[in-house]
N, C-alpha and C positions, 0 to 999 in steps of 0.2 A: 370857203364853200363847204357844204355838207356832203356826206357820202350819199350815193344813191340808195334807194330802198333795197334791203337785202332780199336774197332769193327766198329765205324763210318767211319774211314778212309778206312778200307778194303771194307766196303759196297759201299762206293763211287767209289772205283776203279773197283769193279765188275760191277757196273752200267755203268761206262764208257766203259768197254770192251763190255758189252751187246749192248750199243749204236753203237759202231763200227761195231759189227756183224750185227746189224739190217740194216745198210746201205749196207754192202758189200755182205751179204748173198743173196741179191736180184740180184746182178751183177755177182757173182762168184759161179757157180753151185758146189754143193758138189761133190768131186771126179774129178773135171775138170782137163784137161791138161792145164797148164799155163806156161807162160814165164814172169819172173820179170826182167825188163830192167831199165837202167839208175841208177843202184845201185851206191851209193857213194863210192869212193875209195880215199878220200882225208881226211886230218886231221881235222875232225869236229865231236866231240862226238855225237852231236844231230842227225846228219844224220845217224850215225851208230845205234843210238837208234831207229830211224824210220825203218831202214832196218830190224833190229832184230824183231821189232813188226810186220812188214809185214810177215816175215817168220813164226812167231808164229801163226798168223792168218791163213796162208795157211796150216800149219800143223793141226790146229784145224778143218779146213774145209775139210781135207782129200784130198787135191789136189795133182796132180802129177806135180812137178816142173821140166819141161824139159829143161829150160835154165834160168840161173841167171847171168846176165852180166852187165858190165859197158858200158859206151859209147864206149870204145875202144874194148872190147871183144865181143860186139854184133855181132851175126852171123845170118843175116836175112834168108838166105837160109836154114840153119839147123833148125831155129825156125819154119819156115813155114812147113817144112817136119815133125817135131816132134809134132807140135800142131795139125796137121790135120785140117779139116774144122771147127770143133766145139770148138777148144781151145780158151783160153782167153789171150790176151796180157795185161800185167800189167805194169804200169809205177810208179816208186818210187815217193812218196810224198815229201813234204817239202816246203821250202820257195823260190824255184827257178822257180815258174810258172810265166813267164812274161819276160820282157826285161831287168830286173836288172841283171840277170844271163843268157845272151843270148845263150851260148853254150848248156846249158841243155834244154832250151826251143826249140832251133832249132832241137835238137835230138827228142823231142816229136813230132814235126811237121813232121820230117822225118819218124818216125815210123807210123804215121797216113797215110802218103802217100804210104808206103810200104805194109801196111796191110789193104787195103780198105774193105776186106770182113770178117774181124775178129772183134769180140767185143774187144774194148780197154777200160780198166778201169784205171783211175788215182787215186792212193791213196791220202789222204787228203793234200791239198796244200793251200798256202796263195797267193793271187793275188798280183802281183807286176809289173804292166805295167806303164810306164811313157809316152809312145808314142802311140797315137791312131792308127797310121799306123800299128804298131805291133799287136794291138788288131784286126784290120780288117783282117790282114793276117791270124791270128789264127782262126778268125771266118770262113774264107773261107775254111781253111784246116780241122778244127775240126768239124765245123757245117756242112760241106759238106760230112763228113765221113758217117754219118748215124748210127753208132754204138759206138760213143765215149761217155764215162761216166766219169764224173768229180766230185770228192768229194772235198769240201772246208772246211777249219778249222774255219772260223769265218763268221759272218753275212755279213760284207761288201764285203768279197770275194765272197760269194754266190750271193749277189745282182749284183756285177760287172760281174760275170761269166755268168749271164743270157744273156749277149750280144753275147755269142758264139753260141747260138742256140743248145746247147747239154743238155743231162740229167745231172743236177747239184743237189747235195744233200749236206747238212751240216753234218759234221762228226767230232768226236774227232780225234786228232792226232794218227797216227798208233802206236806210242810207247805205248799207253794205251792198245793195244792188248796183251801186256806182262802180264797185271794183277798185283796184289800185289806181292811185293818182300820183302825179309828180308833186314834190314839195312846192315848187313854183316860186318861192321867194327866199332870199338870203336872210338868215337870222340877224336880228339887231341886238339881242340880249341873251344872256345864258338861260334864264328861266322865265317863261311866260306863265303867270298865274292867272287863271280864268276862274273866278269864284262867283257863285250865285249870290245875287243881292235880293232875291225874292224869298218867299216863305219856306222854300225847300232847301235853302242854303245850309251847307254843312260846316263852314268855318269862317272865322274872321281873319283878315289879313293884317299883320302888324304894320305899324306906321312906316317903318323903314323899308318896306317892300311894296308900298302902294303904287310906286311909279312903274312897277312891273305887272300890276294887277288890273284887270278889266272884267267887265261882264258884257254881254252882247244883247241886252234888252232894249237898247236905243239904236235906231238906224242911223247910218251916216247920211249926209244931206242928199246925195244922189238917189238913195233908196227911198228916203222920205218923199222926194218929189214924185217918184213913180207911184208910191203908195197913195199920195194925195190925188194924183191923176186918175188912178183906178177908182177911188171913191167918187170922184166927180163924174166919171163916165157912168158908173153904176147909178148915181142919183139922177143923171140926166136921161138915162135910157131905160130900156126894159130888158129883163134877163135874156130873152131870146133875140133881141134886136142887135143892130150893129154896135151900139155903144155898150150894151151888156157883154157882148163877146169881146170888145176891146178891153173892158174891165178885167175879164179873165186873162187876156194876154198880158196886160200890165202886171197882174198878180204873179204870173210866171216870171216875168222879167225882174220883178222885185225879189222873188225867191233866188234867182240866179245871182243877182247883185249881192244879196244878203249872204249867200253861201260864199261868194268870193271874199266879201268883207271878213266873215268869220274865219275863213281859211288863212287869210293874211294875218289876222291877229294871232292865230296859233303858230304860224310859221315864223313869226317874229322871234320866237324863242328857240334856242337849241333843243330844249325839252319843255314839256308842259306839265303843270300841276293844276288839277281842276276837280271840282265836284259837280260838273255838268256832264251828263251822259254823252251829248254829241260833241263836246270838246274832246272826250276820249275817242269816240268813234271817228271823228274827222281827222284827228291826229293820227290814228291808226291807218286810215285810208291813205295818208301821205307818208307813212313810215316815220313819223316823229315820235320819239320816246315820250310816253305819257305816264304820269304818276297820279293815280286816281285816289280820291278821298270820298267817303260816303256822304250822301245827302240825308236829310232828316227822315225820309220815308223809306229808306232802304232800297230805293230803285237801282242805284248804281251797284251796290253789292250783289243784288240778285242778278242783274244783267251780267256783271263780271263773272259770277260763278257759272252762269249758263253758257257764255260765249267767249269771254276774253281771257280766261285763265291760261289758255295755251298760246296767246299772242306773244310773239317775241319782242314786241315794243311796248307792252302794257305791264305796269307794276301796281298791285293793290297796296294801299296803306290805310291803317285804321284812323289816322288823324292827320291834320295838316302839318304839324312839326315833323312827323315821321316821313311824310311825302317830300317835304322840303329837304330833309337830310338825305333821303334816298336819291333825289334829283342831283344834289351837290356831289354825292359820292359817284354817281354815274358820270358826271362831267369830269371829275378828277381822274377817274379811270380811263376816260377817253382823251385825257391831256388837254382839256378845254378850260 
């Protein structure tokens, strides 16, 4: 059995949740009617964690969630009707703010054009622009809106986002709104390695450690079934109809199952080594020691320096061999 979360780790997580509330309570009135848009409906555990953290915050804030939709199930006419003149449009946070993931960013720009008279709040993002022309287009759209509010997850993103001419604030990732969680599972291995297998990956896992290594870009069968059912409901219905609303409900259930799946992967290890941001965050939420390694774009280092450097369960490492050595030293010191 593993030890329960330490008082210091729990206090750190409560402070992070309070930091998150301090930013968004200024932007989202208590009891407001809100619509949450651009919800992730693809196989990435981290985006599911973000979504669930945003929902936890909205429940704590006592809001009335009138629409919760993906890019496909978004219904602007129904949202405009249900929000009324004083409702707030919310956009999911994450790492897709910019031209690295153009479809999601184009959706944000579309929403800003469709809702010129509503407050628009973007949950915490990381800035990822490569083309200055794309920055200029976003500056015209978001800066010209007049009521666009943007939270960023690290200091470089906050500095870069000043170019948009909008209200920008630094905030922890939305997953921290979940607060402290129980570990939930008994470890099966000393070290769980969760390494990126996409273009942002920061390290290669040696052959002798690959049985301890996973990524989480492929859903387990139960989540895939929900995902397929959601797509079918969307294809068969209309965004505002019963099947459209069912598609959104199934997307929520997929995120919940995906989060549980990812949490189990992490909890399988006594400790975690990873270059995924939400592997670090989700490990921290459950009090699991995590040894972070940087990704290719500097996202993890920037986030660590902004928010995780004082966590009692997080250790930064410049490369994978150093992280692995530090993890082994920790286990030896604990007598494991």
